C-alpha positions as CSV (number, residue, x, y, z in Angstrom):
1,M,48.9,-57.0,69.0
2,N,47.8,-56.8,65.5
3,R,44.8,-54.8,64.6
4,A,41.7,-56.6,63.8
5,A,40.8,-56.7,60.0
6,R,38.2,-54.2,58.9
7,P,35.0,-55.8,58.1
8,P,34.5,-56.3,54.1
9,C,31.3,-54.4,54.2
10,F,33.3,-51.1,55.7
11,T,35.9,-51.3,53.1
12,S,33.0,-51.7,50.3
13,L,31.2,-48.8,51.7
14,S,34.1,-46.4,51.6
15,I,34.9,-47.5,47.8
16,H,31.3,-46.7,46.9
17,R,31.5,-43.2,48.4
18,Q,34.6,-42.5,46.7
19,F,33.1,-43.3,43.3
20,A,29.6,-41.5,44.2
21,A,31.7,-38.4,44.8
22,V,33.2,-38.4,41.1
23,P,30.1,-37.5,39.1
24,V,29.2,-34.8,41.9
25,T,32.6,-33.3,41.3
26,V,32.0,-33.3,37.8
27,L,29.0,-31.5,37.8
28,L,30.1,-28.8,40.2
29,I,33.2,-28.1,37.5
30,L,30.7,-28.0,34.6
31,F,28.3,-25.6,36.7
32,A,31.3,-23.5,37.7
33,Q,32.3,-23.2,34.1
34,M,28.8,-22.4,32.8
35,V,28.0,-19.8,35.2
36,P,30.7,-17.4,34.0
37,A,29.6,-17.9,30.5
38,L,26.0,-17.5,31.2
39,A,26.7,-14.4,33.0
40,Q,28.8,-12.9,30.4
41,D,26.1,-13.6,27.7
42,R,23.2,-12.5,29.3
43,G,22.1,-8.8,29.5
44,F,19.7,-5.8,29.0
45,Y,19.2,-3.9,25.7
46,V,17.7,-0.8,24.4
47,G,17.0,0.5,21.1
48,V,15.2,2.7,18.8
49,T,12.6,1.6,15.8
50,A,11.0,2.9,12.8
51,P,7.8,1.1,12.2
52,V,5.8,1.3,8.9
53,E,2.4,-0.1,9.0
54,Y,-0.4,-1.1,6.4
55,L,-3.6,-0.2,8.2
56,D,-7.0,-1.4,6.9
57,V,-9.8,0.5,8.6
58,T,-13.6,-0.5,8.3
59,F,-16.3,1.9,9.8
60,E,-19.9,0.5,10.3
61,K,-23.0,2.6,11.2
62,T,-26.5,1.3,11.6
63,V,-29.7,4.0,11.7
64,D,-32.5,2.0,13.4
65,N,-35.9,3.8,13.1
66,T,-38.0,0.9,14.1
67,D,-39.2,2.3,17.4
68,P,-42.8,2.9,17.3
69,N,-42.5,6.2,18.7
70,T,-40.0,7.4,16.3
71,R,-40.6,11.2,15.3
72,V,-38.7,10.4,11.8
73,P,-41.1,10.9,9.0
74,A,-42.0,8.5,6.3
75,P,-40.4,7.1,4.1
76,Q,-37.7,6.7,6.6
77,A,-39.8,5.6,9.6
78,G,-39.7,2.0,10.5
79,Q,-36.8,1.2,8.5
80,I,-33.3,0.2,9.2
81,F,-30.2,1.5,7.3
82,Q,-26.8,-0.2,7.4
83,D,-23.9,1.6,6.2
84,Q,-20.3,0.8,5.6
85,D,-17.1,1.9,4.3
86,S,-13.3,0.8,4.3
87,S,-10.2,2.8,3.7
88,K,-6.5,1.7,3.7
89,S,-3.3,3.7,4.2
90,V,0.5,3.2,5.2
91,T,1.5,5.1,8.5
92,Y,4.8,5.7,9.8
93,G,6.5,6.6,13.2
94,F,9.1,6.0,15.6
95,G,9.4,3.7,18.7
96,F,11.7,2.6,21.7
97,V,12.6,-0.6,23.0
98,A,13.9,-2.1,26.2
99,G,14.6,-5.9,27.1
100,Y,16.5,-8.7,28.4
101,H,18.3,-11.4,26.3
102,L,19.0,-14.9,27.8
103,P,21.3,-17.5,25.6
104,F,21.2,-20.9,26.2
105,P,24.8,-21.7,26.6
106,G,26.5,-24.3,23.9
107,T,23.1,-24.3,21.9
108,G,22.9,-21.3,19.9
109,F,19.5,-20.5,21.0
110,F,18.1,-17.5,23.1
111,V,15.0,-16.2,24.8
112,S,14.3,-12.5,25.5
113,A,11.5,-10.5,26.9
114,E,11.0,-6.8,25.6
115,F,8.8,-3.8,26.4
116,D,8.3,-1.4,23.4
117,V,6.3,1.9,22.9
118,E,5.5,3.3,19.3
119,L,4.4,6.8,18.3
120,P,2.6,6.5,14.9
121,R,2.2,9.2,12.5
122,G,-0.5,9.2,9.9
123,T,-4.2,8.7,9.4
124,V,-6.8,6.5,7.7
125,D,-9.5,8.6,5.8
126,G,-12.8,7.7,4.3
127,Q,-16.4,8.5,3.7
128,L,-19.5,6.4,4.2
129,P,-21.7,6.4,0.9
130,G,-24.9,7.1,2.7
131,I,-28.2,5.1,2.5
132,G,-31.7,7.0,2.0
133,S,-34.2,8.3,-0.4
134,S,-33.4,12.0,-0.4
135,P,-30.9,13.3,-3.1
136,G,-28.3,13.9,-0.5
137,R,-29.1,11.1,1.8
138,N,-29.0,13.6,4.7
139,Q,-32.5,13.7,5.9
140,L,-33.5,12.9,9.5
141,G,-33.5,9.1,9.7
142,E,-31.3,8.3,6.9
143,S,-27.7,7.2,7.0
144,W,-25.8,10.2,6.2
145,P,-22.6,10.4,4.1
146,D,-20.3,11.1,6.9
147,E,-16.6,11.7,6.5
148,W,-14.4,9.8,9.0
149,S,-11.0,9.5,10.0
150,F,-8.8,7.1,12.1
151,E,-5.4,8.0,13.9
152,K,-3.3,5.8,16.3
153,K,-1.8,8.0,18.8
154,R,0.2,5.4,20.7
155,S,0.9,1.9,21.2
156,Y,2.2,-0.2,23.8
157,G,3.5,-4.0,23.9
158,V,5.1,-6.6,25.9
159,T,6.9,-9.4,23.4
160,F,8.6,-12.5,24.0
161,K,11.0,-14.0,21.7
162,L,12.3,-17.6,21.0
163,G,15.2,-17.8,18.3
164,G,18.9,-18.8,17.4
165,S,21.6,-18.8,15.0
166,P,21.3,-22.4,13.2
167,G,23.7,-23.5,10.6
168,P,26.0,-20.8,9.2
169,L,23.9,-17.9,10.7
170,S,26.2,-18.2,13.5
171,F,29.1,-17.5,11.4
172,W,27.7,-14.4,10.0
173,D,26.4,-13.3,13.4
174,V,22.9,-13.4,12.3
175,R,19.6,-14.4,14.6
176,V,16.2,-15.4,13.6
177,Y,13.3,-15.6,15.9
178,G,9.5,-15.8,16.2
179,L,7.9,-13.6,18.6
180,A,4.4,-13.4,20.5
181,G,3.0,-11.0,22.9
182,V,0.2,-8.5,23.8
183,R,-0.3,-5.1,22.6
184,L,-2.6,-2.2,23.5
185,V,-3.4,0.5,20.9
186,E,-4.5,4.1,21.8
187,A,-6.6,5.7,18.9
188,E,-8.7,8.6,17.8
189,F,-11.9,8.2,15.8
190,M,-13.5,11.4,14.3
191,T,-16.8,11.6,12.1
192,R,-17.8,14.9,10.3
193,F,-21.4,15.0,9.3
194,N,-23.7,17.5,7.4
195,G,-27.6,16.5,7.8
196,C,-31.0,17.3,8.6
197,L,-31.7,17.5,12.6
198,S,-35.4,18.4,12.1
199,P,-38.5,16.0,11.8
200,T,-39.7,18.3,9.1
201,P,-37.3,17.7,5.8
202,C,-34.8,20.4,5.3
203,S,-34.0,22.4,2.3
204,A,-30.8,23.6,1.0
205,G,-29.2,25.7,3.4
206,E,-30.9,24.2,6.2
207,F,-28.7,21.5,7.1
208,T,-26.4,21.4,10.4
209,P,-22.8,20.5,10.1
210,G,-20.8,19.0,13.1
211,S,-18.2,16.4,14.3
212,E,-17.6,14.0,16.8
213,T,-14.6,12.5,18.3
214,R,-14.2,9.2,20.3
215,D,-10.8,7.8,22.2
216,Q,-10.4,4.3,21.6
217,D,-8.5,1.5,23.1
218,F,-7.8,-1.7,21.0
219,K,-6.4,-4.6,23.4
220,G,-5.1,-7.9,21.8
221,W,-2.2,-10.4,21.0
222,V,0.4,-9.9,18.3
223,A,2.6,-12.4,16.5
224,G,5.4,-12.4,14.3
225,A,8.9,-13.1,13.3
226,G,12.2,-11.2,13.1
227,V,16.1,-11.2,12.2
228,E,18.9,-9.5,13.9
229,K,22.4,-8.6,12.3
230,M,25.0,-8.1,15.0
231,L,27.5,-5.1,13.7
232,G,29.8,-5.3,16.5
233,D,30.0,-6.7,20.2
234,H,27.3,-4.7,21.4
235,I,25.1,-3.2,18.3
236,G,22.8,-5.1,16.4
237,F,20.5,-4.1,13.4
238,R,17.1,-5.7,13.4
239,A,13.9,-6.2,11.0
240,E,10.7,-7.4,12.4
241,V,7.2,-8.3,10.6
242,R,4.4,-8.3,13.2
243,R,0.5,-9.2,12.6
244,P,-1.5,-8.0,15.5
245,K,-5.1,-9.4,16.2
246,S,-7.9,-7.3,14.4
247,G,-8.9,-4.7,16.7
248,N,-12.7,-3.8,17.2
249,E,-14.6,-1.3,19.2
250,R,-18.3,-0.9,19.3
251,W,-20.8,1.6,20.8
252,T,-24.5,2.6,20.4
253,T,-25.8,6.4,20.3
254,P,-29.3,6.6,21.3
255,F,-31.4,9.6,20.1
256,T,-34.1,9.4,22.6
257,D,-35.8,12.7,21.5
258,I,-36.6,11.3,18.2
259,A,-36.7,7.6,19.3
260,V,-33.7,6.5,17.0
261,T,-30.7,4.4,17.9
262,V,-27.6,4.4,16.1
263,P,-25.1,1.4,16.6
264,A,-21.6,1.7,15.0
265,S,-18.3,0.0,15.1
266,V,-14.8,0.4,13.9
267,T,-12.4,-2.4,13.0
268,A,-8.6,-2.0,12.4
269,R,-6.2,-4.6,10.9
270,S,-2.9,-4.1,10.3
271,T,0.6,-5.5,9.3
272,N,3.5,-3.8,10.7
273,L,7.2,-3.8,9.5
274,S,9.9,-2.4,11.8
275,I,13.4,-1.7,11.7
276,G,15.9,-0.8,14.6
277,L,19.3,-0.5,16.2
278,I,19.7,-2.2,19.4
279,T,22.5,-1.7,22.0
280,Y,23.3,-4.5,24.2
281,F,25.0,-3.8,27.9
C-alpha cells in the first residue's frame, strides 16, 4: 500500500526550519571567530610615568575685626582686611599606572580603564603683601605679610579612555585617545608669620614668629588627551596632557580671645604633561 502523501503544510514547515537555521549557523561561526581574537587583543597593562605639572596657586586671607567686642585697637577695629597672593611653579615627579585595555575587533577603536598614583616633587611659594596702617603691616588686627608654601604630596586617579588608530595611524602603530576621570590630591599648605599678638601695639623686637601647617585634600574630575606609540608587541610609549578641575579648600580660624575671625582659602589650578612606558600582558 502506498504511503499517504505528506500534507503541503508539513513540507513547507520543514523548508522554513532549514532556512531559519542558516543565519543562526552563520552567527555562531562569526562569534567563534571573534571570541579568540577578542581574547587575544584584550589585556592588563602596567607602567611607569614621569609627570611635569604647571601649578598656579592662589592664597586668600580675610581679617574681620567687625565684632563689637573686639580687643583690636584703633584704627584696625571695625575694619575688614582682604589679602591675596598668587604664585606659579613647575613641579616634577614620578608615578605608576595599572589598567585594562579592551579593543573593539575590526574597528581600530578601544576603551580602557586605568588607576594611577603620582608622587610629585616641588613646591609653590609666595608671600601676602599685607594690609594695614603700620609700617610693617604686622600689628594686631592687620593682615600680616605671611609667607606661604603649597606642596602636593600624593595624587590618585581613576581614568577612562576612548580612542583608536584612524587612517594611517594604524600603519605606524599609533593610538590617539581622549580621557576623563576623577582624582584625589593630598597636599600640604604652610604659612609662616611674624606679628604682634598683643592689643597694645608692639615695638621692634616684640613680634612673635610662628608657623601653621594644614593637610588639604582636593577632589574633582580631570579631562585630557593622549597619544601612544607601540615600540613592539608589548611595549608602548605614551604622552598625555591632563587638565584637572581647579581645587579649592576654605577654612575659618576664630580668635575668640580678641573677637577676630580669619577666613582663608587656597585655590590650585594645574596643567599636567605626563610621559611613560607601558607594558601589555
